[in-house]
C-alpha positions as CSV (number, residue, x, y, z in Angstrom):
1,M,27.5,159.8,-87.1
2,T,24.2,157.5,-86.7
3,R,24.1,154.3,-87.8
4,T,20.7,153.1,-89.1
5,E,20.0,149.7,-88.2
6,A,18.5,147.6,-91.3
7,R,15.2,145.9,-90.0
8,P,15.0,142.0,-90.3
9,P,12.6,141.0,-93.3
10,L,9.2,140.7,-92.8
11,R,8.5,137.1,-92.3
12,L,4.8,135.8,-91.2
13,H,3.3,132.3,-90.7
14,A,-0.9,132.3,-92.5
15,S,-3.1,130.5,-91.2
16,H,-5.9,131.5,-93.6
17,V,-5.4,132.7,-96.9
18,S,-7.8,134.4,-99.0
19,I,-8.2,135.8,-102.7
20,E,-10.5,138.4,-104.3
21,E,-11.5,139.8,-107.4
22,S,-13.2,142.0,-109.1
23,G,-14.5,142.6,-113.0
24,G,-10.8,141.9,-114.0
25,E,-9.7,145.0,-113.0
26,F,-9.0,144.3,-109.0
27,F,-7.1,141.6,-107.5
28,Q,-6.3,140.9,-104.1
29,V,-4.8,138.4,-101.8
30,S,-4.9,138.5,-98.2
31,F,-2.8,136.2,-95.5
32,D,-3.8,136.3,-91.6
33,S,-2.2,134.4,-88.9
34,E,-5.6,134.3,-87.2
35,V,-9.1,133.1,-88.9
36,R,-11.8,135.9,-89.0
37,S,-15.3,134.9,-88.1
38,E,-17.9,136.1,-90.3
39,D,-19.6,137.5,-87.1
40,D,-16.1,139.8,-87.0
41,F,-17.2,143.3,-87.6
42,D,-14.2,145.0,-85.8
43,L,-12.9,147.8,-88.1
44,S,-9.9,148.3,-86.5
45,E,-6.7,147.6,-87.6
46,P,-5.8,143.3,-86.7
47,D,-2.8,143.4,-83.7
48,H,-1.8,139.8,-85.4
49,P,0.5,139.7,-87.9
50,Y,-1.2,139.9,-91.5
51,L,-0.6,140.9,-95.3
52,L,-2.5,142.1,-97.7
53,V,-1.1,142.4,-101.4
54,Q,-3.5,144.6,-104.0
55,R,-3.3,145.5,-107.8
56,Q,-6.1,147.4,-109.6
57,F,-5.9,147.8,-113.3
58,E,-9.4,150.0,-113.9
59,D,-6.7,153.2,-114.4
60,N,-3.0,153.5,-114.7
61,D,-1.2,152.4,-112.1
62,G,2.1,152.8,-113.3
63,G,3.0,149.0,-112.0
64,V,2.9,149.5,-108.2
65,C,1.0,147.3,-105.9
66,Y,-0.7,148.4,-102.5
67,I,0.9,146.3,-99.4
68,E,-0.3,146.7,-95.9
69,T,0.9,144.2,-93.0
70,H,0.6,144.7,-89.3
71,D,4.1,146.5,-89.5
72,H,2.3,149.7,-90.8
73,D,5.3,152.4,-90.2
74,T,7.5,150.1,-93.0
75,Y,5.7,147.8,-94.3
76,A,2.5,149.7,-96.5
77,G,2.1,151.8,-99.1
78,H,1.9,151.3,-102.9
79,F,5.4,150.1,-104.3
80,R,6.8,147.7,-107.1
81,L,7.2,144.6,-106.3
82,R,8.7,141.5,-107.4
83,L,7.9,137.9,-107.0
84,I,10.8,135.3,-105.8
85,E,8.8,132.6,-105.3
86,V,4.9,131.4,-105.5
87,T,5.1,127.4,-104.0
88,P,2.2,125.7,-102.0
89,T,3.9,126.2,-99.0
90,R,5.1,130.1,-99.4
91,L,5.4,133.6,-101.0
92,A,8.1,135.6,-101.1
93,F,8.5,138.8,-103.0
94,E,10.7,141.8,-103.0
95,I,9.8,145.6,-102.5
96,A,11.9,147.8,-105.2
97,R,13.6,150.0,-102.5
98,T,16.6,149.8,-100.9
99,D,15.7,149.3,-97.2
100,N,13.4,146.6,-95.6
101,K,12.4,145.1,-98.9
102,Y,11.8,141.4,-98.5
103,V,8.7,139.7,-97.4
104,E,7.8,136.0,-97.1
105,V,4.9,134.5,-96.3
106,T,4.1,130.8,-95.1
107,Y,1.1,128.8,-95.4
108,D,-0.2,125.3,-96.2
109,L,-2.4,125.1,-99.2
110,D,-3.8,121.9,-100.9
111,A,-3.4,122.1,-105.0
112,K,-7.0,123.3,-105.8
113,R,-6.6,126.5,-103.4
114,F,-2.9,127.1,-104.4
115,D,-3.7,127.3,-108.1
116,E,-5.9,129.5,-107.3
117,V,-3.7,131.6,-104.8
118,R,-1.2,131.1,-107.6
119,R,-3.4,132.7,-110.2
120,I,-3.7,136.0,-108.2
121,A,-0.7,136.2,-107.0
122,H,1.0,136.2,-110.8
123,I,-1.7,138.7,-111.9
124,I,-0.4,141.3,-109.0
125,L,3.5,140.5,-108.9
126,V,4.2,139.4,-112.3
127,Y,1.7,140.9,-114.8
128,E,1.9,144.1,-116.7
129,A,-0.7,146.0,-117.6
130,E,-0.4,148.0,-121.1
131,T,-3.2,150.7,-120.7
132,T,-4.1,153.3,-123.3
133,F,-6.5,156.5,-122.2
134,F,-7.8,159.1,-123.8
135,A,-7.3,162.6,-122.8
136,C,-10.8,162.5,-121.0
137,G,-9.0,159.5,-118.6
138,C,-11.2,156.9,-120.1
139,L,-10.0,153.3,-120.3
140,A,-9.4,152.7,-124.2
141,S,-7.9,148.8,-123.9
142,W,-5.6,147.2,-121.7
143,R,-4.2,143.9,-121.6
144,A,-1.9,142.1,-119.2
145,R,1.1,140.3,-120.6
146,L,4.0,138.1,-118.6
147,C,6.8,140.3,-117.9
């Protein structure tokens, strides 16, 4: 019998944190260990530690979020996530799966920036959308609620 080793939790320190939202339907927070310049048009995947977490409410997403990291084999894809903690220095969440489920990123944010990041992180990781669709697939209504 071959014993499989569980990988250690994903941990990284981000020197750059960014948020994005669009029309109340798309939300993203990204943590990068290196600051990218405005002139950086390299579209290849970064070779340094990073974490990207997204959630969209345009379609019924089934409560899953998209995550992407520098470890594409283990920490990339659509998953249900559970927020453990968000503070001015740390975000931690758990992926709803058996193995390789803990993600932690550290950073240093001032109070104003933390409020912005916390708001988006809560929308992505804590809010649950209630969406009603017509038979044609059109969005009838949605509202978010805190779980």
